[in-house]
VEXSEMAR-412863 format. One record per residue: chain; residue in three letters; x, y, z of N, C-alpha, C, O in turn. Coordinates in steps of 0.02 Angstrom, whole numbers, padded with zeros to 5 digits, always signed. Example, Ala and Ser with C-alpha at 12.3 -4.5 7.8 and 13.67 -1.06 7.14 Angstrom:
<atoms>
ATOM, A, ALA, +00660, -00284, +00390, +00615, -00225, +00390, +00660, -00165, +00390, +00712, -00166, +00423 .
ATOM, A, SER, +00642, -00112, +00354, +00684, -00053, +00357, +00645, +00002, +00394, +00670, +00057, +00402 .
</atoms>
This chain:
<atoms>
ATOM, A, MET, +00655, +01276, -00342, +00586, +01269, -00313, +00574, +01213, -00330, +00573, +01190, -00387 .
ATOM, A, PRO, +00563, +01184, -00267, +00532, +01103, -00253, +00497, +01084, -00292, +00471, +01130, -00324 .
ATOM, A, GLY, +00480, +01030, -00307, +00415, +00986, -00356, +00375, +00954, -00299, +00398, +00952, -00242 .
ATOM, A, ILE, +00329, +00935, -00311, +00281, +00922, -00282, +00295, +00836, -00270, +00304, +00794, -00314 .
ATOM, A, VAL, +00294, +00825, -00197, +00286, +00773, -00202, +00234, +00704, -00212, +00187, +00702, -00173 .
ATOM, A, THR, +00238, +00666, -00246, +00177, +00616, -00270, +00208, +00543, -00243, +00268, +00528, -00244 .
ATOM, A, LEU, +00165, +00510, -00225, +00166, +00447, -00186, +00137, +00393, -00233, +00077, +00389, -00244 .
ATOM, A, ALA, +00180, +00354, -00258, +00128, +00317, -00323, +00107, +00253, -00280, +00134, +00238, -00227 .
ATOM, A, ALA, +00063, +00222, -00306, +00034, +00141, -00293, -00003, +00136, -00367, -00042, +00170, -00400 .
ATOM, A, GLU, +00046, +00052, -00376, +00011, +00032, -00447, -00010, -00036, -00423, +00018, -00064, -00376 .
ATOM, A, VAL, -00076, -00071, -00468, -00081, -00118, -00471, -00059, -00157, -00507, -00077, -00139, -00563 .
ATOM, A, THR, -00020, -00214, -00510, +00015, -00256, -00567, +00004, -00301, -00584, +00037, -00326, -00629 .
ATOM, A, ASN, -00061, -00338, -00551, -00083, -00429, -00581, -00118, -00411, -00517, -00099, -00383, -00465 .
ATOM, A, VAL, -00189, -00443, -00544, -00219, -00489, -00513, -00254, -00548, -00515, -00260, -00562, -00575 .
ATOM, A, SER, -00280, -00590, -00481, -00283, -00649, -00489, -00371, -00675, -00446, -00411, -00635, -00423 .
ATOM, A, LYS, -00377, -00744, -00447, -00428, -00747, -00431, -00425, -00735, -00346, -00474, -00729, -00309 .
ATOM, A, HIS, -00382, -00733, -00333, -00347, -00753, -00253, -00327, -00696, -00224, -00316, -00693, -00163 .
ATOM, A, GLY, -00318, -00636, -00270, -00298, -00567, -00229, -00260, -00529, -00283, -00260, -00551, -00340 .
ATOM, A, PHE, -00221, -00458, -00265, -00210, -00436, -00318, -00144, -00397, -00282, -00147, -00369, -00228 .
ATOM, A, TRP, -00082, -00403, -00325, -00001, -00378, -00314, -00022, -00277, -00307, -00058, -00247, -00347 .
ATOM, A, LEU, +00007, -00251, -00254, +00019, -00174, -00271, +00091, -00149, -00260, +00128, -00172, -00216 .
ATOM, A, VAL, +00111, -00094, -00308, +00160, -00095, -00282, +00188, -00031, -00256, +00185, +00018, -00294 .
ATOM, A, LEU, +00213, -00023, -00199, +00219, +00020, -00185, +00303, +00066, -00171, +00344, +00042, -00132 .
ATOM, A, ASP, +00313, +00112, -00196, +00388, +00131, -00218, +00429, +00056, -00260, +00422, +00035, -00318 .
ATOM, A, ASP, +00475, +00030, -00201, +00510, -00013, -00231, +00492, -00117, -00179, +00520, -00172, -00177 .
ATOM, A, GLU, +00431, -00086, -00149, +00413, -00145, -00118, +00336, -00156, -00156, +00300, -00112, -00179 .
ATOM, A, GLU, +00322, -00242, -00154, +00276, -00254, -00192, +00241, -00302, -00126, +00270, -00339, -00087 .
ATOM, A, LEU, +00164, -00283, -00132, +00131, -00310, -00078, +00073, -00351, -00096, +00037, -00316, -00131 .
ATOM, A, VAL, +00056, -00392, -00092, -00002, -00462, -00107, -00050, -00421, -00055, -00033, -00399, +00000 .
ATOM, A, VAL, -00128, -00415, -00095, -00179, -00412, -00076, -00227, -00453, -00067, -00277, -00440, -00101 .
ATOM, A, PRO, -00232, -00510, -00024, -00270, -00574, -00029, -00355, -00561, -00011, -00385, -00526, +00029 .
ATOM, A, PHE, -00374, -00609, -00065, -00478, -00578, -00051, -00498, -00602, +00010, -00540, -00574, +00046 .
ATOM, A, SER, -00473, -00647, +00022, -00471, -00680, +00089, -00452, -00652, +00152, -00469, -00676, +00206 .
ATOM, A, ALA, -00422, -00608, +00146, -00401, -00553, +00210, -00435, -00481, +00182, -00461, -00445, +00224 .
ATOM, A, PHE, -00435, -00467, +00133, -00474, -00405, +00097, -00521, -00406, +00076, -00526, -00370, +00026 .
ATOM, A, PRO, -00602, -00454, +00101, -00648, -00453, +00052, -00682, -00397, +00016, -00715, -00416, -00033 .
ATOM, A, TRP, -00681, -00334, +00028, -00699, -00277, -00011, -00679, -00291, -00063, -00725, -00305, -00102 .
ATOM, A, PHE, -00617, -00296, -00088, -00603, -00288, -00156, -00627, -00370, -00202, -00619, -00368, -00263 .
ATOM, A, LYS, -00643, -00410, -00184, -00656, -00477, -00212, -00714, -00462, -00266, -00703, -00493, -00318 .
ATOM, A, SER, -00762, -00429, -00266, -00813, -00410, -00331, -00790, -00359, -00354, -00834, -00336, -00390 .
ATOM, A, ALA, -00730, -00314, -00355, -00728, -00264, -00372, -00707, -00275, -00453, -00679, -00326, -00472 .
ATOM, A, MET, -00724, -00222, -00497, -00682, -00235, -00582, -00605, -00190, -00543, -00590, -00155, -00495 .
ATOM, A, ILE, -00575, -00226, -00608, -00489, -00210, -00612, -00479, -00131, -00624, -00422, -00109, -00617 .
ATOM, A, GLU, -00519, -00098, -00637, -00523, -00030, -00646, -00539, +00009, -00579, -00516, +00061, -00556 .
ATOM, A, GLN, -00588, -00035, -00556, -00586, +00007, -00471, -00530, -00005, -00426, -00510, +00033, -00382 .
ATOM, A, LEU, -00501, -00076, -00447, -00436, -00080, -00414, -00366, -00054, -00429, -00317, -00052, -00391 .
ATOM, A, SER, -00372, -00035, -00491, -00307, -00004, -00512, -00325, +00078, -00480, -00271, +00090, -00454 .
ATOM, A, ASP, -00349, +00113, -00473, -00389, +00171, -00466, -00378, +00173, -00368, -00422, +00170, -00325 .
ATOM, A, VAL, -00297, +00180, -00359, -00262, +00179, -00298, -00247, +00229, -00292, -00206, +00243, -00335 .
ATOM, A, GLU, -00261, +00286, -00248, -00224, +00331, -00212, -00191, +00328, -00144, -00211, +00305, -00091 .
ATOM, A, ARG, -00130, +00359, -00161, -00076, +00349, -00091, -00078, +00431, -00056, -00029, +00469, -00061 .
ATOM, A, PRO, -00135, +00450, -00023, -00136, +00522, +00007, -00050, +00532, +00033, -00011, +00572, +00007 .
ATOM, A, THR, -00034, +00486, +00089, +00024, +00481, +00110, +00072, +00428, +00124, +00065, +00396, +00072 .
ATOM, A, ASP, +00106, +00404, +00151, +00164, +00346, +00148, +00115, +00293, +00156, +00120, +00239, +00127 .
ATOM, A, ASN, +00057, +00313, +00202, +00065, +00233, +00260, -00025, +00266, +00233, -00066, +00232, +00264 .
ATOM, A, HIS, -00049, +00302, +00200, -00131, +00275, +00179, -00132, +00271, +00108, -00102, +00300, +00063 .
ATOM, A, LEU, -00178, +00223, +00110, -00208, +00196, +00025, -00283, +00207, +00031, -00314, +00202, +00084 .
ATOM, A, TYR, -00311, +00222, -00026, -00375, +00262, -00045, -00398, +00231, -00131, -00384, +00252, -00187 .
ATOM, A, TRP, -00437, +00171, -00108, -00487, +00176, -00181, -00537, +00213, -00174, -00576, +00193, -00130 .
ATOM, A, PRO, -00555, +00271, -00209, -00611, +00316, -00204, -00658, +00270, -00246, -00717, +00284, -00234 .
ATOM, A, ALA, -00650, +00220, -00292, -00730, +00200, -00330, -00745, +00132, -00286, -00787, +00092, -00308 .
ATOM, A, LEU, -00708, +00119, -00220, -00746, +00095, -00187, -00762, +00124, -00140, -00818, +00112, -00117 .
ATOM, A, ASP, -00717, +00177, -00104, -00747, +00180, -00026, -00719, +00138, +00005, -00746, +00094, +00038 .
ATOM, A, VAL, -00664, +00148, -00001, -00609, +00086, +00058, -00565, +00135, +00069, -00565, +00180, +00027 .
ATOM, A, ASP, -00515, +00140, +00126, -00473, +00171, +00158, -00436, +00088, +00185, -00464, +00038, +00206 .
ATOM, A, LEU, -00351, +00106, +00170, -00320, +00064, +00215, -00249, +00100, +00243, -00227, +00154, +00223 .
ATOM, A, SER, -00220, +00060, +00292, -00154, +00071, +00305, -00104, +00030, +00267, -00109, -00030, +00252 .
ATOM, A, VAL, -00062, +00066, +00255, -00001, -00004, +00217, +00015, -00044, +00267, +00041, -00097, +00250 .
ATOM, A, GLU, +00007, -00034, +00342, +00039, -00090, +00362, -00011, -00142, +00387, +00003, -00193, +00419 .
ATOM, A, SER, -00072, -00120, +00368, -00130, -00187, +00357, -00121, -00222, +00320, -00132, -00279, +00340 .
ATOM, A, ILE, -00098, -00217, +00254, -00088, -00257, +00209, -00021, -00289, +00227, -00012, -00348, +00212 .
ATOM, A, ARG, +00034, -00252, +00262, +00101, -00303, +00277, +00099, -00363, +00304, +00119, -00419, +00290 .
ATOM, A, THR, +00056, -00324, +00364, +00022, -00400, +00421, -00044, -00387, +00439, -00057, -00365, +00495 .
ATOM, A, PRO, -00072, -00394, +00410, -00142, -00426, +00404, -00165, -00439, +00471, -00218, -00419, +00494 .
ATOM, A, GLU, -00127, -00469, +00497, -00153, -00521, +00560, -00153, -00472, +00622, -00182, -00491, +00672 .
ATOM, A, SER, -00127, -00418, +00622, -00110, -00378, +00667, -00188, -00333, +00675, -00213, -00309, +00726 .
ATOM, A, PHE, -00217, -00331, +00598, -00278, -00285, +00605, -00352, -00335, +00600, -00382, -00356, +00550 .
ATOM, A, PRO, -00361, -00339, +00642, -00438, -00378, +00648, -00501, -00361, +00596, -00523, -00305, +00607 .
ATOM, A, LEU, -00525, -00385, +00560, -00587, -00379, +00514, -00638, -00347, +00559, -00668, -00378, +00603 .
ATOM, A, ILE, -00648, -00271, +00543, -00684, -00259, +00589, -00756, -00266, +00548, -00806, -00296, +00569 .
ATOM, A, ALA, -00751, -00232, +00481, -00833, -00243, +00430, -00826, -00275, +00400, -00772, -00303, +00389 .
ATOM, A, LYS, -00890, -00285, +00368, -00903, -00341, +00316, -00926, -00291, +00253, -00957, -00239, +00244 .
ATOM, A, ALA, -00887, -00345, +00211, -00919, -00328, +00144, -00985, -00359, +00123, -01001, -00418, +00128 .
ATOM, A, PRO, -01013, -00323, +00104, -01080, -00318, +00083, -01082, -00391, +00035, -01053, -00401, -00019 .
ATOM, A, GLY, -01139, -00450, +00085, -01146, -00518, +00043, -01085, -00565, +00077, -01091, -00626, +00073 .
ATOM, A, CYS, -01040, -00544, +00102, -00969, -00575, +00127, -00981, -00598, +00200, -00999, -00557, +00243 .
ATOM, A, PRO, -00968, -00675, +00216, -00984, -00706, +00272, -00950, -00703, +00323, -00955, -00725, +00380 .
ATOM, A, VAL, -00881, -00643, +00267, -00822, -00667, +00334, -00827, -00623, +00397, -00790, -00634, +00445 .
</atoms>
């Protein structure tokens, strides 16, 4: 009987510039300059990340959905929404 497939995502470090996210054996940097929704988040909110599919991440406490590809190549995904109070 096959087991349940789980896709893990883990926040490993947070700085004033962004945070680091490990997906399988890949580590990605999520800079606040490219992803302003996370800048005012508490570490607990950043760490509460779900990975429903291989290319989809969701932060329920922040109601933020992102594709993994948008983190890998943010220049390919222009900002469409602004974070509240963010001039970006």
